[in-house]
N, C-alpha and C positions, 0 to 999 in steps of 0.2 A: 319358681323353675327347681326341683328336686334336683339336688346333688346327691351322688351315690359312690362311685367308687375312688374317694377321699377314704372311706372305711375299706376296709380291705376285706375282700369276697374269699368265701372257704374255694380251697383249691382242690376239686377231687373230680376224676372222667368217669366214676361211679355213673351209672346208669340213674337219669335225671328219673323220680319215681312220684314226685310231689303232684299237687294240683293241677289239673291240666283245663283249661278254660279260656277265655278270651283274650286275657292278657298274654297270657302263655304262646299263644298262636300264633298272636301278634308281633309277639319279639322273635319267633322263628320268622315269621315271613318277612321282618324288616329286615336281618340280618342275613339270611339266605335269599333272597329276592329281592328285584326292584323295585318295589315296595306291595302294599296288598291291599286289594278291594274285598267289598264287604261277599262276595262271593267265594273269594279263598277262605277268607277269614273262616266262615261257616265250613267251608270243605275241610279246614283241617281243625276245627274243634271238632266235629263230630267222628273223624278219624283217628283222631289219638297221634301223639306221637311217634307211633314205631311205623305206623303208615302214611303218615304225612311225609317223615322221612323216607319211607319208598318211593312217594311220588316226585320228592323233591331232587332225588337222586335217580329217576330212569331216566333210561336213553330217549332222549327225543331224536327225531327227522332232518336229516338238513333242513338249513332253516332255507325259503325259497331266496331266489336270487336278485336281485336287487337290477331294476329294470331302469328304461327310459322312460322317465315321470313327463317330461313337458318339450324335450330340442326335437325340432320337427326336420333339421337338414344333417343326421347323422346317412348315409347310405345305406350302412352296414347295420343298422338297429332302428328298428319300425317304433312310433312309441308305442308303451306296454311291450316290449320285448326286449329283452337282456343283452347286455353289451358287454356282460365277464368275459368273453370268448371274443369278444367281437374285433376287428381289425381298427386301430386308429385313422380319420381321414387327415387330410395335411392340414388343417386349423384349430386353433390352440381351442375353440370352441368344444371340439368333438371331447375334448380334456374334461374342462370345468363344467358341463354338465356331467360330464363321469361321476366326480368328486362330489357335486351336490349330493346325483342322486344315491351317492355310497350312502353317505352321513345321514338323508333321507332318512332311505333304506334301514340304516342300523338304529337310527331313534324310534322307526317304526320297532324292532323286530323288541328292545325294549320295551315298549306299550304295551306289546301284545304278548308277554313273555309265558302267562298262567303262571301255575304250581309247578314252579323247576329254578332248579340254582345254577342252571346252566349260565345265564346272562351276568353271573355275579362272580361267578368265575370265570369267565371270562374276561370280566374286566378286572378282575385281581391280577389276571396274567398279562393282562395289558399293558400291566401298571411293571410289572415283575421285568416283560420283555418286553419294553416301549421301543414305540418306532414313531417318527413322527412322519404324516402325511406330506406336510412340507418338506423339510424333506425330501423323502423317497419321490414326491407330485407325483407319482404313477397310478392311478387309484385303482386298476390293475391288480397290481401288488399288494397294496394294502388290501381289497376283498381274498385277494389269496391268502394274505398274513391274519387277517382274521377268519377264517374259517377253520384255520388249522386250529385257533385256540380254541375256536368253541368248537371243534369234533375233539378237542383232544383233553382239554381243560381239564376233567374228568377221571382222565386213563393212568398212564405211567409217566411222571415225572424225567425220571432217565429218558424214556423216549420221545419225551415231548423235548428234552435238549438235544436230542438228536438232529429232531425236525426242524428247532428255529436256527440251529445253527447254520444249517444250507437252505435255508429260506431264503427266496430271493431279496423280497424286500428286507431282509436280515444281512443280507449280504453287502445291499445297494447302502442301508444304514451305519451299518461301523464299519464300513470301505474292505469287508470282509472278500470281496470280488477284484480288490487292488492288491491283496495280500500275496504275494510271488516270492520263488525263491533268491531272485534280483533284487526284491524291494522289498521286505517284510514289511508287514502296518500290526502291530499290537492292541490295536484299537479292542477287535472282537475280543481276545484273548485276555484283556485284562477285565473286561467286563464279565466273560463267561465265570470269571475269578469271586472278581469282587460283588458284584451285583445279578449274576446268576442262579449261581452254585453256593460254592464254598465262605462268600462272605469274609472280609476283610477283620482282622484281630487284631490286637492290640500291637502296637510297635516293638518288637525283637531286637532292633538294630538297624543298623543300614540296610532300607530296601526289605526287612525281612518282616512282614505282618504276619506273622504266628502263625497264621494257615496257609500263607502261603509267601512266596518271593519274587523280585524283579526278575530273578532267573528264569522263575516258573512261567512265566510271563512272554519274556523271549525263546524261551523252546517250545512253547506250547504255539505260540504264533507260528512258527517254523513247520509244527504239526499241521496247520489248517491251511497252508499256503496250496496254490492249486484250484479254487473255486470260485467260478464265476457264475452269473446269470443271461438267465437268455429270456428274449421278447420286452426288456423293457423299451415302450412307446412306442413298438409294433405297428405298422404299416401291413403287416401283412397277419393271420392267422396263427401266428408261431405263439406255440403251447409256455406258458409263462411257468421257468425251469429254470433249478439250480446245474452245473454242469463240470467237473473233472477235469485240468487238463496233465497232463501226467509232465507236460514239459515244463508247467510254474511252480511243479510241487518239487518243495527242498525236500530230499529223498537223505539227509546224512543223517546219523543217527541222533537223538536228542535225549541228552541225561535234566532231568528235573533235579531242583533241589534236596536236604536232607528231611526237607515238609513234605515232601512224596516220596521220605527213604532211598532217593537217590537214584530212583530207577532209570533203567535206559528205557527207549524206546525209537526201535528199529523201525524200518522204513514200512509202511503199509499202504502208500499210494493212497486210494480214494477210503479207504477201511480206515487210516490213521485216527480222524477225528474220533471216531467212537472207541478207539482203542483209548484215546487223551480221556473222553468222556469218563471211559467207565475206572481210569482209574485215579482220576478228580473224585467217584462215586465211593472210593474205598471210605473213604475220611467220615466219619460221624458227626464232623459237622457240618455237615453236606444237609441231612435231616436236619439237624437241631438248627440251623438258617432258615429253611423254609418253613417251619413248624412256628418259629417267631412269629416270621412275616404274614404266615394263614392268622395267629394270634391276634395280632393286631389289627387285620383285617375285619377280623368276625366277631371279635369278642372286644379289645381293651388294647389300647397302647403302654401301658402299661405293665411290664414285668416284672415282678418281684420275686424276691428271691424264692420264695411259696410256690408260684405262679411254676417260677421255671424249674423245680425241683417235682413238682405234683403235675404240672402237666407239659410242657413242653419237653422235660427230660421222656416220661411216656409215648408222649405221641412220635416221638422222634424214635426211639424204639421200635415202637409199631409200623415208622414206615419203610424202618430199614427192614423190618422180618417181613412186610407188606411187599417186600423189592421194588419201593416207591411207587407203589399203586397210592394215587392221592384219595378216588375215594372212600376208604377204609378210615382214614385218617381223617379227613375232613368229618364224618360220619360223628365217628368216636368224639368229636369234639361237641358237635350241635348238639347232640343226646347227653350229655354229662349232667351233673347236677353244674358243676358251675359256670357252662354256659345260661343256663336258665337260673342264678342264682342273682338276685334282688341289687345284688351291687353290680351285675354286670348287665343290667338293662338300664336304659333313659343315660348313657354314660359317653354316650358316644355323637360326634357332630354330622348329622350326612351332608354326605358330598353334595355338590349341584346336581349329579345324576340321580341320586336317589333323593333330592328334594326336589328336583322338577319334574320328572317324571313320575314321582312314585305320588306326587299328589296328583297329577294326573290321574292315576289309575284308582289312586282312593275314591277323587270326583268321578270318576266313571266318564271319563272324557270319552270319546266316539271320533272316530277318525274321518273328513268325509270320502264318499268310495267314489266321488270322479280323481283321476288320477292326478290333474293339475293345480285342483285346489287341497288335496293330500301333500302333495308335495309341499307347497306352501303353509300350510299348516306345521309339519316338519320341519320346516328351516325357520321357522320362528320358533319353534321349541328350543331349535340348536343354538339360533341365536342368542336368546333370554340364557340357556343354561353358559354359554360361550360368554354373556357379559356378568358370571359367577365365577370365572377363573377355573372353571376346568372344561375342556372339550377332547371328546373321543376322537381319536386321530390324531389329538395335538399333544402329548405327554410335554411337560417344557423341558425334561430335558433325558439323558440315558439313563437315570435314577428312578424317575418315575414324579408323582407328583409327591409335593414335600410333608403333606400330611400322615404322608402313610412311613414317615421314620424321620423328621428332620424335630429333634430334643433341643428344647421341653416342649418346642408346643403340640406338633403331633394334630391332631385335628382340627386343632382352635387354631389352625392355619387360614382355613374356611373362611372365618368371619373376619373380613377386616370394614373398615367404611365404605370401601368400593362396592362387594359385595353385599354386606348389609342391605345398602341400599338395594341392589341386584336383587335380592331374595324379596324387600317387601313391595320395591314395583311391581315384580311377577304375582306374586298374591295377592296383594292390591286389584291388579287389573282381571287379574284370572278371578273375583271373587264379584271383582266391580264392573264394571261398564264392558270388559272383555280387553285381550289382546288385539291389534292388529297390526297382518300383515299381508304387506301388498294390498290385495283386495279380499282379503280374509280376515273377517274374527272370529273367535272363538273365547269363550268361555265357560266358565262352571254352571255346568245346571244346575243352580241350589236346590230346585223343589224335588230333584230326581233323587238328591244326595240325602234330602232328610227324610224321604221315601224308603229309600232303601233301611234306616232304623228300624225298631220295633216298638219304640216307644213314642208317637211322634206326637199326638195329642195332649199330651202331659209334658210341658214346657221345660219344668226341672228335671225330669227322665229326661225328654230329647237330648237334653244339653248334658245333660251327666254320659249321657248315650254316645253323640258325638266327640266329646272330649278322650271316651276309650278307646276308640276307634281313631283317634286322631292323634293321642299323646300317650308317653310310652307309662305314663302316671296317672293319665284321668285329671281331674280338674278339682278341686277342694268345694266346699259347699260354697265358699265365699267366693270364690269365682264367678260359680254357675248362681248366682246372685247377682253379682255383677253385668255378666253378659244376659239375663234375660230380661235386664231392661233394655236391650235394644230389642226386641219382639214386644215387649211388654212394656212401656214407657209409660210406668203409674200407674198401672191398667189389673182387672185382678187375672188369676191363670187361667180362669175358665173364659177368658174372652179367647186365649187362643185357641183352646178348642173350636171356638164356635167358628172364628175365622177359618182354621184350618178344616171345618165341616163345608165351609160356604164353598171353599176349594174344590173339596172333590166333588160339592156338587155340582158346582159348574166350569171344569176347570177352564171353558172356555170363554169366559168371562172376563174379560181386557183387564174391569177395575179392581175387578176382586183377585188375579191373578197380579199382577203390578201390584196393587197394595202388601199384598204377602212375602212376594218376591222379595220388593223394597229390605223388606223386615230382615227376611234369612239371610240374603244378602248382606247386608249388616252386619247380623251374627257370625256368618261364615267368613268374613274380612276381616274382623277381631281376633275372631281364634286364629287363623294363620298367620295372626303377624304377631301370636304370641310368643316369649323364647320355646316354649314345653315345644313346638313344631317344627324345631331344628334339629330336634334329638330323636333317635334311633334307639 
């Protein structure tokens, strides 16, 4: 496995104008999407960087709503219909199936994303503004929350903070719905500062974190009083929404600390939270805090003094100049010399979602069309990702997944004895005898995979091409030679072409197909267990 970013990369936001080919296209797709397939790779190669970025950042239509895949006893939702606006009935089953449906639906959205950055940035915001389905419990609330992130993830960050502050699921998750003038709750105010906007600086004194103080948390919590949610577990057709109760709001004047210039906030009732957020956003550290998080998510966890000065600082200045629009900042980063520097390729361990969903995309996995089989396949995928210690809708806590903030390990947190075994079992099963869940079995169509390569009949070129597609740095000649023994054990190279030609002439001949498929499965299984497959 090649190590890259122990050598310092050049830190420049100048537009990349170097070589454009397979390696560059795949690097962009690995980082900006949940994973490439051969079709998206070829499209991005042909379009070049600028037009590929246009595609990635193109506004997408709203995702179709999740449906009732399999539950036959919901009087409000027939099979195949959406449940997102339907009331619950009196049984726990109507909640449970919607929870399973939400998770399956979301996995399908990731699997079928196309050439778009939307799902990658949605996962970024899910980690940044984490809400746990196990805590909130209501799948309708979680659908509303993830739809908010999905539809606003590339728009204005300040507006996104407005929206998440009064989002019903967030009000539930961080107890904002319990925050009243008679009983203030500081949970959301604390995380608004520490995790969502400005970040916690060095301790400068008792209760003083350089960027804000404990006084600010208390006063800001007062500004946020009065908000409640509506529609929780509703058995009527109640719209899920937040509402403001003036009688629960603290109408006193709030005074912030010297970290916010001792500013006073006069009562503005339901508009006060926006005034508060506007004050927070006057601080340049907000832009720096978010740009650092974007950098760690899309480029690398290590932020050197050079990167801070030449990448983070100009990006944060651009962020402020663009009035906190996300798209210009992220596009500038992904268009930069620094992003395409060789030192920034293959330096990131894939998270379990990228690893698992990305592999299915790479190997051209096709979901069943039958709703029942479709749901079971998706549930199996979800279960396997969970075994690798990352579950969409179930972040570990309000800080998100540790791999994006826990020093000094960062991405290496994804790999431990348990998760390594889970990853290997996943790839071995997919490339081997298949994964079975309930009555559904699925596996990689290895013959379709090699058929999508351009140099199939030459064993050396085929393995080389597979390595270039699957791994950030391809394979060495020694690795190619070792892998070739799995499809040509001691035989001359020309025998591979003969075997493949025999299959092409008789694709329905069971013995011929089985003999070829067994060899290819051994090859793909070996490649997917290589350390290189864990890198992006």
